[in-house]
C-alpha positions as CSV (number, residue, x, y, z in Angstrom):
1,M,90.8,-57.6,3.3
2,H,92.6,-57.7,-0.5
3,H,94.7,-55.0,-2.0
4,T,95.2,-53.8,-4.9
5,F,98.5,-52.7,-6.8
6,R,99.0,-51.5,-9.7
7,Q,102.9,-51.1,-11.9
8,T,102.9,-49.7,-15.3
9,L,104.3,-52.1,-18.0
10,T,108.3,-50.7,-18.0
11,E,108.0,-51.5,-13.3
12,T,106.7,-55.2,-14.6
13,Q,109.5,-55.6,-16.8
14,K,111.9,-54.7,-14.8
15,T,110.1,-56.5,-11.7
16,L,110.1,-59.8,-13.0
17,V,113.1,-61.0,-13.9
18,G,113.8,-65.1,-15.9
19,G,115.6,-67.5,-14.2
20,G,116.4,-71.2,-15.8
21,K,119.9,-72.6,-17.1
22,R,121.4,-69.7,-19.3
23,K,121.4,-70.9,-23.0
24,K,125.0,-70.2,-24.9
25,A,125.7,-67.6,-27.7
26,H,125.7,-69.1,-30.9
27,W,128.5,-68.4,-33.1
28,I,128.8,-68.1,-36.7
29,Y,131.5,-70.3,-39.1
30,K,131.7,-67.3,-41.1
31,D,133.4,-65.3,-37.9
32,L,135.3,-68.7,-37.2
33,Q,136.8,-69.3,-40.4
34,K,140.0,-67.7,-40.5
35,Y,141.1,-69.3,-37.1
36,Q,140.3,-72.5,-38.2
37,I,142.8,-75.6,-38.2
38,N,141.3,-78.4,-39.3
39,N,140.1,-79.1,-43.0
40,T,136.1,-79.9,-42.6
41,V,134.3,-77.3,-44.8
42,F,130.5,-75.9,-42.8
43,S,128.4,-74.1,-45.0
44,E,128.7,-69.8,-43.9
45,G,125.3,-69.9,-42.0
46,T,126.3,-73.1,-39.7
47,T,126.1,-72.1,-36.4
48,F,128.4,-73.6,-33.1
49,K,128.7,-73.3,-29.9
50,F,131.4,-73.7,-27.6
51,L,132.7,-77.1,-26.0
52,C,135.9,-76.9,-24.5
53,H,139.7,-75.0,-24.7
54,C,142.4,-77.6,-24.5
55,S,145.9,-78.7,-24.7
56,N,146.6,-79.8,-28.0
57,N,149.0,-82.7,-26.4
58,G,145.1,-83.4,-24.8
59,L,143.3,-84.0,-27.7
60,L,143.8,-87.9,-29.4
61,P,143.4,-87.7,-33.0
62,D,143.3,-92.1,-32.9
63,Y,139.3,-91.5,-31.5
64,I,138.2,-88.5,-31.7
65,G,139.7,-88.0,-35.5
66,Q,136.2,-89.1,-37.2
67,W,133.9,-87.2,-34.7
68,L,135.7,-84.0,-35.4
69,Q,135.4,-84.3,-38.8
70,R,131.8,-84.5,-38.9
71,I,130.7,-81.9,-36.3
72,T,133.1,-80.1,-34.7
73,C,135.7,-76.9,-35.5
74,L,139.2,-76.8,-34.2
75,L,140.4,-73.6,-34.0
76,A,143.7,-71.7,-33.1
77,I,141.1,-68.7,-31.4
78,P,143.0,-65.4,-29.2
79,I,140.8,-66.1,-26.0
80,T,140.5,-62.2,-25.8
81,Q,137.9,-62.9,-28.7
82,L,136.4,-65.6,-26.4
83,H,132.8,-64.3,-25.0
84,S,129.2,-65.3,-24.0
85,I,130.5,-68.4,-22.1
86,S,129.7,-69.8,-18.6
87,K,131.7,-68.3,-15.6
88,P,132.8,-72.0,-14.5
89,E,134.6,-72.4,-18.3
90,L,135.8,-68.5,-18.3
91,I,137.5,-69.5,-15.0
92,E,139.1,-72.9,-15.7
93,I,140.6,-71.1,-19.4
94,C,142.1,-68.0,-17.1
95,R,144.0,-70.6,-14.9
96,K,145.2,-73.1,-17.9
97,H,146.6,-69.5,-18.8
98,N,147.7,-68.0,-15.4
99,I,145.4,-65.3,-15.5
100,P,144.7,-64.8,-11.7
101,V,140.8,-65.3,-10.7
102,K,138.8,-66.2,-8.1
103,K,135.3,-68.0,-7.9
104,R,133.6,-65.0,-6.1
105,D,134.9,-62.6,-9.0
106,P,132.0,-61.2,-10.9
107,M,131.9,-61.8,-14.7
108,E,132.8,-58.1,-15.7
109,I,136.2,-58.1,-13.8
110,I,136.7,-62.0,-15.8
111,E,136.2,-60.7,-18.9
112,G,138.3,-58.0,-18.3
113,H,141.1,-60.3,-17.0
114,L,141.0,-62.3,-20.7
115,R,140.5,-59.3,-22.8
116,R,143.6,-57.6,-21.7
117,H,145.9,-61.2,-21.7
118,R,149.0,-60.9,-23.7
119,P,149.8,-64.3,-26.0
120,C,152.0,-66.3,-24.0
121,P,153.3,-69.9,-24.4
122,T,149.9,-71.8,-23.3
123,C,148.5,-70.0,-26.1
124,H,150.3,-71.8,-28.7
125,R,150.0,-74.9,-26.7
126,H,145.9,-74.9,-26.9
127,Y,143.0,-75.0,-29.3
128,T,139.4,-74.5,-29.2
129,L,136.8,-76.8,-30.2
130,F,133.4,-75.1,-31.5
131,V,130.6,-78.0,-31.5
132,E,128.0,-77.3,-34.5
133,N,124.7,-76.5,-33.0
134,D,121.5,-79.1,-32.5
135,C,124.1,-81.8,-32.4
136,K,124.7,-84.1,-29.5
137,T,128.2,-84.6,-28.6
138,K,129.6,-88.1,-27.6
139,T,131.0,-88.9,-24.0
140,S,134.2,-90.3,-23.9
141,A,133.2,-93.5,-23.2
142,E,131.2,-93.5,-26.3
143,R,134.5,-91.9,-28.3
144,I,136.3,-94.5,-26.9
145,A,134.2,-97.3,-27.9
146,T,133.3,-95.7,-31.7
147,F,137.5,-95.8,-31.9
148,R,137.8,-99.0,-30.8
149,S,135.0,-100.8,-32.8
150,N,136.7,-99.3,-36.2
151,Q,140.1,-100.3,-35.0
152,S,138.9,-104.1,-35.1
153,T,138.2,-104.4,-38.6
154,D,141.0,-103.2,-39.6
155,S,143.9,-105.1,-37.1
156,P,143.6,-108.6,-35.6
157,E,144.7,-106.7,-32.0
158,V,142.2,-107.4,-29.7
159,H,140.2,-104.6,-27.9
160,C,137.8,-104.0,-24.8
161,D,134.5,-103.8,-25.3
162,L,133.1,-100.9,-23.9
163,S,129.7,-101.5,-24.2
164,S,127.2,-102.4,-21.1
165,S,126.3,-105.8,-22.8
166,S,129.6,-107.0,-22.4
167,K,130.6,-109.3,-20.1
168,Q,133.9,-110.4,-20.5
169,F,135.7,-110.7,-17.6
170,P,138.6,-109.4,-17.3
171,P,138.2,-106.9,-20.1
172,S,141.3,-106.8,-22.3
173,P,144.5,-104.5,-22.4
174,P,144.3,-101.5,-24.1
175,S,145.7,-100.8,-27.5
176,G,149.3,-100.0,-27.8
177,K,149.3,-96.2,-29.0
178,L,146.9,-95.8,-26.2
179,M,149.6,-96.8,-24.2
180,E,152.3,-94.9,-25.8
181,H,150.2,-91.9,-24.8
182,M,149.6,-92.3,-21.5
183,V,153.2,-93.2,-20.5
184,N,154.4,-90.4,-23.0
185,S,151.9,-87.4,-21.3
186,Y,153.0,-89.5,-17.1
187,C,156.5,-88.7,-18.0
188,V,156.1,-85.1,-19.0
189,D,154.4,-84.1,-16.6
190,L,156.4,-85.5,-13.8
191,E,159.6,-83.3,-15.5
192,P,162.2,-81.4,-12.6
193,Q,161.0,-78.2,-14.4
194,V,157.6,-79.3,-14.0
195,I,156.9,-79.9,-10.7
196,V,159.9,-78.3,-8.7
197,E,158.9,-75.4,-6.7
198,E,160.1,-72.4,-5.5
199,G,158.6,-69.6,-2.3
200,C,157.6,-66.9,-3.6
201,A,159.8,-63.5,-2.2
202,V,156.6,-61.5,-1.7
203,C,153.9,-63.5,0.1
204,G,156.1,-66.7,1.1
205,V,153.7,-69.6,-0.7
206,L,155.0,-72.7,-2.6
207,Y,154.1,-72.1,-6.4
208,R,155.8,-74.1,-9.2
209,S,158.4,-72.2,-10.1
210,K,157.3,-72.7,-14.0
211,D,154.2,-70.6,-13.4
212,M,156.4,-68.2,-11.6
213,N,158.1,-64.6,-13.1
214,E,161.3,-63.7,-11.5
215,L,161.2,-60.5,-9.8
216,Q,164.8,-58.8,-11.1
217,E,163.1,-58.9,-14.8
218,H,160.1,-56.5,-13.6
219,E,160.0,-53.3,-12.6
220,Y,157.7,-53.3,-9.8
221,D,156.7,-50.6,-7.5
222,M,158.8,-51.7,-4.3
223,E,157.6,-48.7,-2.4
224,L,154.3,-50.6,-2.5
225,L,156.1,-53.8,-0.4
226,K,157.3,-51.2,2.5
227,S,155.6,-50.4,5.8
228,D,156.4,-48.9,8.6
229,S,154.1,-51.0,10.8
230,I,155.4,-52.8,13.7
231,Y,152.8,-55.4,13.0
232,I,154.0,-57.0,10.1
233,T,157.7,-56.5,10.9
234,R,160.2,-55.9,13.6
235,Q,163.8,-55.5,13.8
236,M,165.5,-58.0,16.4
237,Q,165.4,-56.9,19.9
238,L,168.8,-57.1,21.9
239,S,167.9,-55.9,25.0
240,V,164.5,-55.1,26.8
241,Q,164.8,-51.7,26.8
242,D,165.0,-51.8,23.2
243,D,162.2,-49.6,20.9
244,I,160.4,-51.6,19.3
245,K,160.9,-50.8,15.3
246,P,159.7,-52.2,11.6
247,C,161.9,-53.6,9.4
248,K,163.2,-50.9,6.8
249,G,162.8,-51.4,3.1
250,P,161.1,-53.9,0.7
251,I,159.3,-56.7,3.2
252,L,160.5,-59.5,1.0
253,A,161.7,-63.3,1.8
254,S,165.3,-63.5,1.9
255,G,166.5,-66.4,-0.6
256,C,163.5,-66.1,-2.8
257,D,164.0,-64.3,-6.1
258,K,160.6,-65.0,-8.0
259,V,157.2,-63.8,-7.8
260,C,153.8,-65.2,-7.9
261,K,151.2,-64.4,-10.6
262,S,149.0,-63.8,-7.8
263,C,151.4,-61.1,-6.3
264,A,152.8,-60.0,-10.0
265,H,149.8,-59.3,-11.2
266,S,148.8,-56.8,-7.9
267,L,152.3,-55.0,-7.9
268,S,151.8,-54.3,-12.0
269,I,148.3,-53.3,-10.9
270,G,149.9,-50.9,-8.5
271,R,148.4,-52.8,-5.7
272,T,150.1,-54.5,-2.7
273,P,149.6,-57.9,-2.5
274,K,147.0,-59.3,0.0
């Protein structure tokens, strides 16, 4: 038995939904030029696509400078202006700027957090890279190999050959500049103010102190932290006959005076932290 279904053109367009990989949106150089940092000049109609958002300490001009000058536009664009990029890239940007988001949050919520973000110290330490459209980007290994091959002609220092045809073993040690950068970055990441942890006064979870806010510096509604339920807090009983009563006042961890980003965000919008 054969069945025949009839649909209008509008119904067919609503039923058939295209799949496949989502293409990245193109940015025009004319709109990006006012945020540009590097001196490379492109024509106004040149199109770019988002590449990455990284710290200025993570950029090694020694081996990516020549590559950046050719096909990439380095920008100090506010993250509130970023749009039409993939969800993993948005989540990565939010986490770098301590914006509380979750992987399961819809794109609309993540983009809303990004648009409402206010400038922070992290914003001044991060740049955004846009790569020229239809240009093949090199991997990190390819960029390092190009840099070291160019340096070998200018300096008598021996460099490691990263090409697949090299049979030299053990390989040559890294250059002095690269070693200096690695040691400095390691020391910066292990400074006391970076790794010290404290407990959140609201949820009690350990977080890095530099990622937390002082509880007294912000005017939060402490009524959100009060509860009359005996299943959350209970007063100490001195005898079996004592009634079970909840603790009075805001529920805060003793000895803690800072609040994490997630709890601070919930309190700022009038919501009880989970």
